[in-house]
PDB file of N, CA, C, O and CB in Angstrom:
ATOM      1  N   UNK A   1     -23.034   7.298 -13.527  1.00  0.00           N
ATOM      2  CA  UNK A   1     -22.516   7.471 -12.062  1.00  0.00           C
ATOM      3  C   UNK A   1     -22.277   6.401 -11.125  1.00  0.00           C
ATOM      4  O   UNK A   1     -23.309   5.849 -10.744  1.00  0.00           O
ATOM      5  CB  UNK A   1     -23.360   8.227 -11.390  1.00  0.00           C
ATOM      6  N   UNK A   2     -21.106   5.921 -10.610  1.00  0.00           N
ATOM      7  CA  UNK A   2     -21.147   4.758  -9.783  1.00  0.00           C
ATOM      8  C   UNK A   2     -21.293   4.989  -8.564  1.00  0.00           C
ATOM      9  O   UNK A   2     -20.895   6.055  -8.094  1.00  0.00           O
ATOM     10  CB  UNK A   2     -20.154   4.014  -9.868  1.00  0.00           C
ATOM     11  N   UNK A   3     -21.865   4.086  -7.833  1.00  0.00           N
ATOM     12  CA  UNK A   3     -22.281   4.241  -6.082  1.00  0.00           C
ATOM     13  C   UNK A   3     -21.225   3.497  -5.444  1.00  0.00           C
ATOM     14  O   UNK A   3     -20.687   2.500  -5.925  1.00  0.00           O
ATOM     15  CB  UNK A   3     -23.906   3.499  -5.518  1.00  0.00           C
ATOM     16  N   UNK A   4     -20.990   3.965  -4.473  1.00  0.00           N
ATOM     17  CA  UNK A   4     -19.905   3.142  -3.571  1.00  0.00           C
ATOM     18  C   UNK A   4     -20.674   2.454  -2.519  1.00  0.00           C
ATOM     19  O   UNK A   4     -21.301   3.030  -1.629  1.00  0.00           O
ATOM     20  CB  UNK A   4     -18.731   4.115  -2.823  1.00  0.00           C
ATOM     21  N   UNK A   5     -20.575   1.097  -2.696  1.00  0.00           N
ATOM     22  CA  UNK A   5     -21.362   0.088  -1.744  1.00  0.00           C
ATOM     23  C   UNK A   5     -20.338  -0.394  -0.575  1.00  0.00           C
ATOM     24  O   UNK A   5     -19.256  -0.952  -0.756  1.00  0.00           O
ATOM     25  CB  UNK A   5     -21.943  -1.328  -2.657  1.00  0.00           C
ATOM     26  N   UNK A   6     -20.891  -0.072   0.573  1.00  0.00           N
ATOM     27  CA  UNK A   6     -20.076  -0.421   1.826  1.00  0.00           C
ATOM     28  C   UNK A   6     -20.176  -1.970   2.135  1.00  0.00           C
ATOM     29  O   UNK A   6     -21.211  -2.637   2.111  1.00  0.00           O
ATOM     30  CB  UNK A   6     -20.627   0.438   3.127  1.00  0.00           C
ATOM     31  N   UNK A   7     -18.793  -2.448   2.454  1.00  0.00           N
ATOM     32  CA  UNK A   7     -19.048  -4.100   2.877  1.00  0.00           C
ATOM     33  C   UNK A   7     -19.794  -4.152   3.867  1.00  0.00           C
ATOM     34  O   UNK A   7     -19.757  -3.135   4.560  1.00  0.00           O
ATOM     35  CB  UNK A   7     -17.850  -4.973   3.292  1.00  0.00           C
ATOM     36  N   UNK A   8     -20.601  -5.114   4.276  1.00  0.00           N
ATOM     37  CA  UNK A   8     -21.485  -5.697   5.279  1.00  0.00           C
ATOM     38  C   UNK A   8     -21.484  -7.156   5.441  1.00  0.00           C
ATOM     39  O   UNK A   8     -21.172  -7.891   4.504  1.00  0.00           O
ATOM     40  CB  UNK A   8     -22.786  -5.323   5.009  1.00  0.00           C
ATOM     41  N   UNK A   9     -21.783  -7.549   6.461  1.00  0.00           N
ATOM     42  CA  UNK A   9     -22.031  -8.903   6.850  1.00  0.00           C
ATOM     43  C   UNK A   9     -22.802  -9.713   5.497  1.00  0.00           C
ATOM     44  O   UNK A   9     -23.805  -9.324   4.898  1.00  0.00           O
ATOM     45  CB  UNK A   9     -23.005  -8.864   8.293  1.00  0.00           C
ATOM     46  N   UNK A  10     -22.113 -10.766   5.274  1.00  0.00           N
ATOM     47  CA  UNK A  10     -22.456 -11.845   4.232  1.00  0.00           C
ATOM     48  C   UNK A  10     -22.439 -11.283   2.840  1.00  0.00           C
ATOM     49  O   UNK A  10     -22.951 -11.904   1.908  1.00  0.00           O
ATOM     50  CB  UNK A  10     -23.875 -12.475   4.493  1.00  0.00           C
ATOM     51  N   UNK A  11     -21.803 -10.008   2.672  1.00  0.00           N
ATOM     52  CA  UNK A  11     -21.447  -9.578   1.256  1.00  0.00           C
ATOM     53  C   UNK A  11     -20.303 -10.277   0.672  1.00  0.00           C
ATOM     54  O   UNK A  11     -19.283 -10.562   1.299  1.00  0.00           O
ATOM     55  CB  UNK A  11     -21.141  -8.133   1.199  1.00  0.00           C
ATOM     56  N   UNK A  12     -20.530 -10.547  -0.598  1.00  0.00           N
ATOM     57  CA  UNK A  12     -19.382 -11.292  -1.195  1.00  0.00           C
ATOM     58  C   UNK A  12     -18.484 -10.068  -1.767  1.00  0.00           C
ATOM     59  O   UNK A  12     -18.897  -9.119  -2.434  1.00  0.00           O
ATOM     60  CB  UNK A  12     -19.890 -12.446  -2.434  1.00  0.00           C
ATOM     61  N   UNK A  13     -17.089 -10.331  -1.325  1.00  0.00           N
ATOM     62  CA  UNK A  13     -15.901  -9.150  -1.506  1.00  0.00           C
ATOM     63  C   UNK A  13     -14.811  -9.747  -2.389  1.00  0.00           C
ATOM     64  O   UNK A  13     -14.530 -10.934  -2.554  1.00  0.00           O
ATOM     65  CB  UNK A  13     -15.145  -8.652   0.032  1.00  0.00           C
ATOM     66  N   UNK A  14     -14.330  -8.792  -2.851  1.00  0.00           N
ATOM     67  CA  UNK A  14     -12.872  -8.958  -3.731  1.00  0.00           C
ATOM     68  C   UNK A  14     -11.967  -8.442  -2.533  1.00  0.00           C
ATOM     69  O   UNK A  14     -12.036  -7.262  -2.189  1.00  0.00           O
ATOM     70  CB  UNK A  14     -12.682  -7.851  -5.404  1.00  0.00           C
ATOM     71  N   UNK A  15     -11.307  -9.141  -2.043  1.00  0.00           N
ATOM     72  CA  UNK A  15     -10.161  -8.472  -1.258  1.00  0.00           C
ATOM     73  C   UNK A  15      -8.512  -8.925  -1.588  1.00  0.00           C
ATOM     74  O   UNK A  15      -8.315  -9.916  -2.292  1.00  0.00           O
ATOM     75  CB  UNK A  15     -10.480  -8.822   0.311  1.00  0.00           C
ATOM     76  N   UNK A  16      -7.605  -8.308  -1.156  1.00  0.00           N
ATOM     77  CA  UNK A  16      -6.463  -8.389  -1.122  1.00  0.00           C
ATOM     78  C   UNK A  16      -6.099  -8.994   0.024  1.00  0.00           C
ATOM     79  O   UNK A  16      -6.270  -8.363   1.067  1.00  0.00           O
ATOM     80  CB  UNK A  16      -5.970  -7.353  -1.337  1.00  0.00           C
ATOM     81  N   UNK A  17      -5.469 -10.464   0.080  1.00  0.00           N
ATOM     82  CA  UNK A  17      -4.939 -11.176   1.227  1.00  0.00           C
ATOM     83  C   UNK A  17      -3.590 -11.772   1.329  1.00  0.00           C
ATOM     84  O   UNK A  17      -3.408 -12.938   0.977  1.00  0.00           O
ATOM     85  CB  UNK A  17      -5.723 -12.126   1.448  1.00  0.00           C
ATOM     86  N   UNK A  18      -2.827 -11.185   1.700  1.00  0.00           N
ATOM     87  CA  UNK A  18      -1.132 -11.131   1.513  1.00  0.00           C
ATOM     88  C   UNK A  18      -0.879 -11.226   0.040  1.00  0.00           C
ATOM     89  O   UNK A  18      -0.402 -12.197  -0.548  1.00  0.00           O
ATOM     90  CB  UNK A  18      -0.251 -12.477   2.305  1.00  0.00           C
ATOM     91  N   UNK A  19      -1.218 -10.222  -0.415  1.00  0.00           N
ATOM     92  CA  UNK A  19      -0.752 -10.082  -1.911  1.00  0.00           C
ATOM     93  C   UNK A  19      -1.471 -10.577  -3.022  1.00  0.00           C
ATOM     94  O   UNK A  19      -1.370 -10.190  -4.186  1.00  0.00           O
ATOM     95  CB  UNK A  19       0.424 -10.665  -2.084  1.00  0.00           C
ATOM     96  N   UNK A  20      -2.451 -11.756  -2.423  1.00  0.00           N
ATOM     97  CA  UNK A  20      -3.384 -12.248  -3.716  1.00  0.00           C
ATOM     98  C   UNK A  20      -4.635 -11.954  -3.507  1.00  0.00           C
ATOM     99  O   UNK A  20      -5.106 -11.951  -2.370  1.00  0.00           O
ATOM    100  CB  UNK A  20      -3.400 -13.744  -4.045  1.00  0.00           C
ATOM    101  N   UNK A  21      -5.338 -11.666  -4.584  1.00  0.00           N
ATOM    102  CA  UNK A  21      -6.862 -11.303  -4.762  1.00  0.00           C
ATOM    103  C   UNK A  21      -7.611 -12.426  -4.473  1.00  0.00           C
ATOM    104  O   UNK A  21      -7.312 -13.514  -4.964  1.00  0.00           O
ATOM    105  CB  UNK A  21      -7.268 -10.823  -6.174  1.00  0.00           C
ATOM    106  N   UNK A  22      -8.610 -12.271  -3.684  1.00  0.00           N
ATOM    107  CA  UNK A  22      -9.527 -13.382  -3.242  1.00  0.00           C
ATOM    108  C   UNK A  22     -10.991 -12.673  -3.095  1.00  0.00           C
ATOM    109  O   UNK A  22     -11.175 -11.512  -2.730  1.00  0.00           O
ATOM    110  CB  UNK A  22      -8.980 -14.098  -1.743  1.00  0.00           C
ATOM    111  N   UNK A  23     -11.956 -13.590  -3.447  1.00  0.00           N
ATOM    112  CA  UNK A  23     -13.187 -13.400  -3.421  1.00  0.00           C
ATOM    113  C   UNK A  23     -14.188 -14.481  -2.629  1.00  0.00           C
ATOM    114  O   UNK A  23     -14.466 -15.619  -3.007  1.00  0.00           O
ATOM    115  CB  UNK A  23     -13.450 -13.260  -4.722  1.00  0.00           C
ATOM    116  N   UNK A  24     -14.659 -13.782  -1.392  1.00  0.00           N
ATOM    117  CA  UNK A  24     -14.950 -14.590  -0.451  1.00  0.00           C
ATOM    118  C   UNK A  24     -16.440 -13.902  -0.002  1.00  0.00           C
ATOM    119  O   UNK A  24     -16.904 -12.879  -0.505  1.00  0.00           O
ATOM    120  CB  UNK A  24     -13.719 -14.680   0.659  1.00  0.00           C
ATOM    121  N   UNK A  25     -16.897 -14.487   0.769  1.00  0.00           N
ATOM    122  CA  UNK A  25     -18.118 -14.127   1.534  1.00  0.00           C
ATOM    123  C   UNK A  25     -17.919 -13.598   3.129  1.00  0.00           C
ATOM    124  O   UNK A  25     -17.728 -14.408   4.037  1.00  0.00           O
ATOM    125  CB  UNK A  25     -19.017 -15.433   1.525  1.00  0.00           C
ATOM    126  N   UNK A  26     -17.973 -12.462   3.307  1.00  0.00           N
ATOM    127  CA  UNK A  26     -17.663 -11.424   4.505  1.00  0.00           C
ATOM    128  C   UNK A  26     -18.350 -11.731   5.538  1.00  0.00           C
ATOM    129  O   UNK A  26     -19.576 -11.745   5.435  1.00  0.00           O
ATOM    130  CB  UNK A  26     -17.956 -10.002   4.267  1.00  0.00           C
ATOM    131  N   UNK A  27     -17.675 -12.073   6.868  1.00  0.00           N
ATOM    132  CA  UNK A  27     -18.362 -12.167   8.167  1.00  0.00           C
ATOM    133  C   UNK A  27     -17.777 -10.794   8.988  1.00  0.00           C
ATOM    134  O   UNK A  27     -16.910 -11.004   9.836  1.00  0.00           O
ATOM    135  CB  UNK A  27     -17.983 -13.733   8.977  1.00  0.00           C
ATOM    136  N   UNK A  28     -18.190  -9.509   8.779  1.00  0.00           N
ATOM    137  CA  UNK A  28     -17.639  -8.643   9.292  1.00  0.00           C
ATOM    138  C   UNK A  28     -18.056  -8.616  10.941  1.00  0.00           C
ATOM    139  O   UNK A  28     -17.762  -7.557  11.496  1.00  0.00           O
ATOM    140  CB  UNK A  28     -17.926  -7.511   8.472  1.00  0.00           C
ATOM    141  N   UNK A  29     -18.590  -9.467  11.644  1.00  0.00           N
ATOM    142  CA  UNK A  29     -18.787  -9.289  13.150  1.00  0.00           C
ATOM    143  C   UNK A  29     -17.459 -10.077  13.617  1.00  0.00           C
ATOM    144  O   UNK A  29     -17.208  -9.965  14.817  1.00  0.00           O
ATOM    145  CB  UNK A  29     -20.357  -9.979  13.801  1.00  0.00           C
ATOM    146  N   UNK A  30     -16.765 -10.687  13.016  1.00  0.00           N
ATOM    147  CA  UNK A  30     -15.502 -11.537  13.364  1.00  0.00           C
ATOM    148  C   UNK A  30     -14.275 -10.843  12.946  1.00  0.00           C
ATOM    149  O   UNK A  30     -13.297 -11.553  12.717  1.00  0.00           O
ATOM    150  CB  UNK A  30     -15.514 -12.952  12.667  1.00  0.00           C
ATOM    151  N   UNK A  31     -14.164  -9.519  12.805  1.00  0.00           N
ATOM    152  CA  UNK A  31     -12.989  -8.785  12.649  1.00  0.00           C
ATOM    153  C   UNK A  31     -12.519  -9.148  11.169  1.00  0.00           C
ATOM    154  O   UNK A  31     -11.355  -9.498  10.974  1.00  0.00           O
ATOM    155  CB  UNK A  31     -11.911  -9.143  13.809  1.00  0.00           C
ATOM    156  N   UNK A  32     -13.481  -9.054  10.088  1.00  0.00           N
ATOM    157  CA  UNK A  32     -13.171  -9.175   8.647  1.00  0.00           C
ATOM    158  C   UNK A  32     -12.595 -10.598   8.793  1.00  0.00           C
ATOM    159  O   UNK A  32     -11.544 -10.669   8.157  1.00  0.00           O
ATOM    160  CB  UNK A  32     -12.100  -7.965   7.967  1.00  0.00           C
ATOM    161  N   UNK A  33     -12.886 -11.662   9.356  1.00  0.00           N
ATOM    162  CA  UNK A  33     -12.611 -13.361   8.779  1.00  0.00           C
ATOM    163  C   UNK A  33     -13.413 -13.567   8.016  1.00  0.00           C
ATOM    164  O   UNK A  33     -14.464 -12.931   7.953  1.00  0.00           O
ATOM    165  CB  UNK A  33     -12.706 -14.607   9.690  1.00  0.00           C
ATOM    166  N   UNK A  34     -13.085 -14.531   7.246  1.00  0.00           N
ATOM    167  CA  UNK A  34     -13.806 -14.906   6.155  1.00  0.00           C
ATOM    168  C   UNK A  34     -14.742 -16.306   6.695  1.00  0.00           C
ATOM    169  O   UNK A  34     -14.202 -17.154   7.404  1.00  0.00           O
ATOM    170  CB  UNK A  34     -12.703 -15.185   4.859  1.00  0.00           C
ATOM    171  N   UNK A  35     -16.009 -16.412   6.324  1.00  0.00           N
ATOM    172  CA  UNK A  35     -16.645 -17.586   6.596  1.00  0.00           C
ATOM    173  C   UNK A  35     -16.258 -18.790   6.069  1.00  0.00           C
ATOM    174  O   UNK A  35     -16.151 -19.764   6.815  1.00  0.00           O
ATOM    175  CB  UNK A  35     -17.766 -17.469   6.324  1.00  0.00           C
ATOM    176  N   UNK A  36     -15.963 -18.895   4.535  1.00  0.00           N
ATOM    177  CA  UNK A  36     -15.449 -20.031   4.197  1.00  0.00           C
ATOM    178  C   UNK A  36     -14.061 -20.120   4.091  1.00  0.00           C
ATOM    179  O   UNK A  36     -13.540 -21.235   4.105  1.00  0.00           O
ATOM    180  CB  UNK A  36     -15.960 -20.387   3.170  1.00  0.00           C
ATOM    181  N   UNK A  37     -13.352 -19.062   3.983  1.00  0.00           N
ATOM    182  CA  UNK A  37     -11.925 -19.083   3.896  1.00  0.00           C
ATOM    183  C   UNK A  37     -11.045 -19.692   5.175  1.00  0.00           C
ATOM    184  O   UNK A  37     -11.296 -19.013   6.171  1.00  0.00           O
ATOM    185  CB  UNK A  37     -11.543 -17.656   3.652  1.00  0.00           C
ATOM    186  N   UNK A  38     -10.262 -20.568   5.413  1.00  0.00           N
ATOM    187  CA  UNK A  38      -9.325 -20.795   6.138  1.00  0.00           C
ATOM    188  C   UNK A  38      -7.734 -20.776   5.886  1.00  0.00           C
ATOM    189  O   UNK A  38      -7.283 -21.575   5.066  1.00  0.00           O
ATOM    190  CB  UNK A  38      -9.679 -21.743   6.465  1.00  0.00           C
ATOM    191  N   UNK A  39      -6.928 -19.957   6.513  1.00  0.00           N
ATOM    192  CA  UNK A  39      -7.178 -20.013   7.923  1.00  0.00           C
ATOM    193  C   UNK A  39      -7.724 -18.341   7.877  1.00  0.00           C
ATOM    194  O   UNK A  39      -7.901 -17.599   6.911  1.00  0.00           O
ATOM    195  CB  UNK A  39      -5.653 -20.494   9.010  1.00  0.00           C
ATOM    196  N   UNK A  40      -7.907 -18.103   9.389  1.00  0.00           N
ATOM    197  CA  UNK A  40      -8.251 -16.705   9.872  1.00  0.00           C
ATOM    198  C   UNK A  40      -7.384 -15.779   9.395  1.00  0.00           C
ATOM    199  O   UNK A  40      -6.326 -16.110   8.859  1.00  0.00           O
ATOM    200  CB  UNK A  40      -8.265 -16.561  11.297  1.00  0.00           C
ATOM    201  N   UNK A  41      -7.728 -14.637   9.537  1.00  0.00           N
ATOM    202  CA  UNK A  41      -6.649 -13.221   9.236  1.00  0.00           C
ATOM    203  C   UNK A  41      -6.069 -12.803  10.697  1.00  0.00           C
ATOM    204  O   UNK A  41      -6.882 -12.599  11.599  1.00  0.00           O
ATOM    205  CB  UNK A  41      -7.629 -11.623   8.490  1.00  0.00           C
ATOM    206  N   UNK A  42      -4.807 -12.684  10.919  1.00  0.00           N
ATOM    207  CA  UNK A  42      -4.229 -12.613  11.939  1.00  0.00           C
ATOM    208  C   UNK A  42      -3.588 -11.090  11.640  1.00  0.00           C
ATOM    209  O   UNK A  42      -3.676 -10.458  10.587  1.00  0.00           O
ATOM    210  CB  UNK A  42      -3.330 -13.877  12.193  1.00  0.00           C
ATOM    211  N   UNK A  43      -2.844 -10.646  13.017  1.00  0.00           N
ATOM    212  CA  UNK A  43      -2.370  -9.386  12.939  1.00  0.00           C
ATOM    213  C   UNK A  43      -0.969  -9.137  11.935  1.00  0.00           C
ATOM    214  O   UNK A  43      -0.686  -8.067  11.395  1.00  0.00           O
ATOM    215  CB  UNK A  43      -2.131  -9.018  14.399  1.00  0.00           C
ATOM    216  N   UNK A  44      -0.257 -10.297  11.850  1.00  0.00           N
ATOM    217  CA  UNK A  44       0.836 -10.260  10.787  1.00  0.00           C
ATOM    218  C   UNK A  44       0.394 -10.096   9.063  1.00  0.00           C
ATOM    219  O   UNK A  44       1.049  -9.536   8.183  1.00  0.00           O
ATOM    220  CB  UNK A  44       1.632 -11.700  11.001  1.00  0.00           C
ATOM    221  N   UNK A  45      -0.717 -10.673   8.967  1.00  0.00           N
ATOM    222  CA  UNK A  45      -1.588 -10.802   7.580  1.00  0.00           C
ATOM    223  C   UNK A  45      -1.606  -9.180   6.975  1.00  0.00           C
ATOM    224  O   UNK A  45      -1.825  -8.206   7.695  1.00  0.00           O
ATOM    225  CB  UNK A  45      -3.429 -11.461   7.943  1.00  0.00           C
ATOM    226  N   UNK A  46      -1.376  -9.122   5.747  1.00  0.00           N
ATOM    227  CA  UNK A  46      -1.720  -8.025   4.810  1.00  0.00           C
ATOM    228  C   UNK A  46      -3.211  -8.399   4.539  1.00  0.00           C
ATOM    229  O   UNK A  46      -3.499  -9.525   4.133  1.00  0.00           O
ATOM    230  CB  UNK A  46      -0.731  -7.958   3.395  1.00  0.00           C
ATOM    231  N   UNK A  47      -4.300  -7.294   4.802  1.00  0.00           N
ATOM    232  CA  UNK A  47      -5.719  -7.508   4.357  1.00  0.00           C
ATOM    233  C   UNK A  47      -6.131  -6.179   3.929  1.00  0.00           C
ATOM    234  O   UNK A  47      -5.923  -5.181   4.619  1.00  0.00           O
ATOM    235  CB  UNK A  47      -6.701  -8.102   5.487  1.00  0.00           C
ATOM    236  N   UNK A  48      -6.822  -6.150   2.586  1.00  0.00           N
ATOM    237  CA  UNK A  48      -7.751  -4.893   2.365  1.00  0.00           C
ATOM    238  C   UNK A  48      -8.697  -5.371   1.402  1.00  0.00           C
ATOM    239  O   UNK A  48      -8.501  -6.193   0.507  1.00  0.00           O
ATOM    240  CB  UNK A  48      -7.000  -3.522   1.810  1.00  0.00           C
ATOM    241  N   UNK A  49      -9.936  -4.644   1.747  1.00  0.00           N
ATOM    242  CA  UNK A  49     -11.047  -5.188   0.953  1.00  0.00           C
ATOM    243  C   UNK A  49     -11.019  -4.172  -0.295  1.00  0.00           C
ATOM    244  O   UNK A  49     -10.900  -2.958  -0.130  1.00  0.00           O
ATOM    245  CB  UNK A  49     -12.558  -5.225   1.825  1.00  0.00           C
ATOM    246  N   UNK A  50     -11.117  -4.669  -1.331  1.00  0.00           N
ATOM    247  CA  UNK A  50     -11.206  -3.854  -2.874  1.00  0.00           C
ATOM    248  C   UNK A  50     -12.116  -3.436  -3.144  1.00  0.00           C
ATOM    249  O   UNK A  50     -12.193  -2.232  -3.387  1.00  0.00           O
ATOM    250  CB  UNK A  50     -11.013  -4.421  -4.014  1.00  0.00           C
ATOM    251  N   UNK A  51     -13.238  -4.299  -3.216  1.00  0.00           N
ATOM    252  CA  UNK A  51     -14.501  -4.111  -3.683  1.00  0.00           C
ATOM    253  C   UNK A  51     -15.508  -4.912  -3.102  1.00  0.00           C
ATOM    254  O   UNK A  51     -15.182  -5.865  -2.395  1.00  0.00           O
ATOM    255  CB  UNK A  51     -14.520  -4.273  -4.963  1.00  0.00           C
ATOM    256  N   UNK A  52     -16.849  -4.606  -3.343  1.00  0.00           N
ATOM    257  CA  UNK A  52     -18.014  -5.433  -2.982  1.00  0.00           C
ATOM    258  C   UNK A  52     -18.773  -6.098  -4.251  1.00  0.00           C
ATOM    259  O   UNK A  52     -19.134  -5.256  -5.074  1.00  0.00           O
ATOM    260  CB  UNK A  52     -19.017  -4.522  -2.175  1.00  0.00           C
ATOM    261  N   UNK A  53     -18.997  -7.054  -4.480  1.00  0.00           N
ATOM    262  CA  UNK A  53     -19.600  -7.510  -5.527  1.00  0.00           C
ATOM    263  C   UNK A  53     -20.922  -7.506  -5.519  1.00  0.00           C
ATOM    264  O   UNK A  53     -21.518  -8.214  -4.708  1.00  0.00           O
ATOM    265  CB  UNK A  53     -19.227  -8.579  -5.773  1.00  0.00           C
ATOM    266  N   UNK A  54     -21.624  -6.680  -6.453  1.00  0.00           N
ATOM    267  CA  UNK A  54     -22.893  -6.395  -6.327  1.00  0.00           C
ATOM    268  C   UNK A  54     -23.829  -7.332  -7.538  1.00  0.00           C
ATOM    269  O   UNK A  54     -25.059  -7.278  -7.565  1.00  0.00           O
ATOM    270  CB  UNK A  54     -22.975  -4.761  -6.449  1.00  0.00           C
ATOM    271  N   UNK A  55     -23.124  -8.062  -8.374  1.00  0.00           N
ATOM    272  CA  UNK A  55     -23.811  -8.911  -9.084  1.00  0.00           C
ATOM    273  C   UNK A  55     -22.961  -9.859  -9.743  1.00  0.00           C
ATOM    274  O   UNK A  55     -21.786  -9.577  -9.974  1.00  0.00           O
ATOM    275  CB  UNK A  55     -24.594  -8.266  -9.931  1.00  0.00           C
ATOM    276  N   UNK A  56     -23.413 -10.846 -10.029  1.00  0.00           N
ATOM    277  CA  UNK A  56     -22.753 -11.991 -10.943  1.00  0.00           C
ATOM    278  C   UNK A  56     -23.347 -12.868 -11.815  1.00  0.00           C
ATOM    279  O   UNK A  56     -24.485 -13.280 -11.589  1.00  0.00           O
ATOM    280  CB  UNK A  56     -22.172 -12.819 -10.256  1.00  0.00           C
ATOM    281  N   UNK A  57     -22.665 -13.240 -12.875  1.00  0.00           N
ATOM    282  CA  UNK A  57     -23.542 -14.406 -13.834  1.00  0.00           C
ATOM    283  C   UNK A  57     -22.822 -15.737 -13.547  1.00  0.00           C
ATOM    284  O   UNK A  57     -21.609 -15.942 -13.507  1.00  0.00           O
ATOM    285  CB  UNK A  57     -23.492 -14.094 -15.702  1.00  0.00           C
ATOM    286  N   UNK A  58     -23.826 -16.581 -13.361  1.00  0.00           N
ATOM    287  CA  UNK A  58     -23.443 -17.991 -13.165  1.00  0.00           C
ATOM    288  C   UNK A  58     -23.684 -18.913 -14.272  1.00  0.00           C
ATOM    289  O   UNK A  58     -24.824 -19.162 -14.661  1.00  0.00           O
ATOM    290  CB  UNK A  58     -24.110 -18.513 -12.053  1.00  0.00           C
ATOM    291  N   UNK A  59     -22.456 -19.512 -14.874  1.00  0.00           N
ATOM    292  CA  UNK A  59     -22.440 -20.747 -15.916  1.00  0.00           C
ATOM    293  C   UNK A  59     -22.363 -21.885 -15.233  1.00  0.00           C
ATOM    294  O   UNK A  59     -21.784 -22.143 -14.177  1.00  0.00           O
ATOM    295  CB  UNK A  59     -21.289 -20.780 -16.923  1.00  0.00           C
ATOM    296  N   UNK A  60     -23.246 -22.779 -16.209  1.00  0.00           N
ATOM    297  CA  UNK A  60     -23.226 -24.084 -15.808  1.00  0.00           C
ATOM    298  C   UNK A  60     -22.695 -25.016 -16.678  1.00  0.00           C
ATOM    299  O   UNK A  60     -22.655 -26.205 -16.361  1.00  0.00           O
ATOM    300  CB  UNK A  60     -24.381 -24.455 -15.503  1.00  0.00           C
TER     301      UNK A  60
END
């Protein structure tokens, strides 16, 4: 059974930003603006959080 994880500050999220999937670190204290992604999200942009990344595998 899968549990739902709520997006919180500093979580890595998968989101839909203007029709493109992005994976970024979320800063929820600044109205869902990304910490590392520029430009910021504006009223005319389309933005929705699809999921929260709970684990990842890093290859070197």
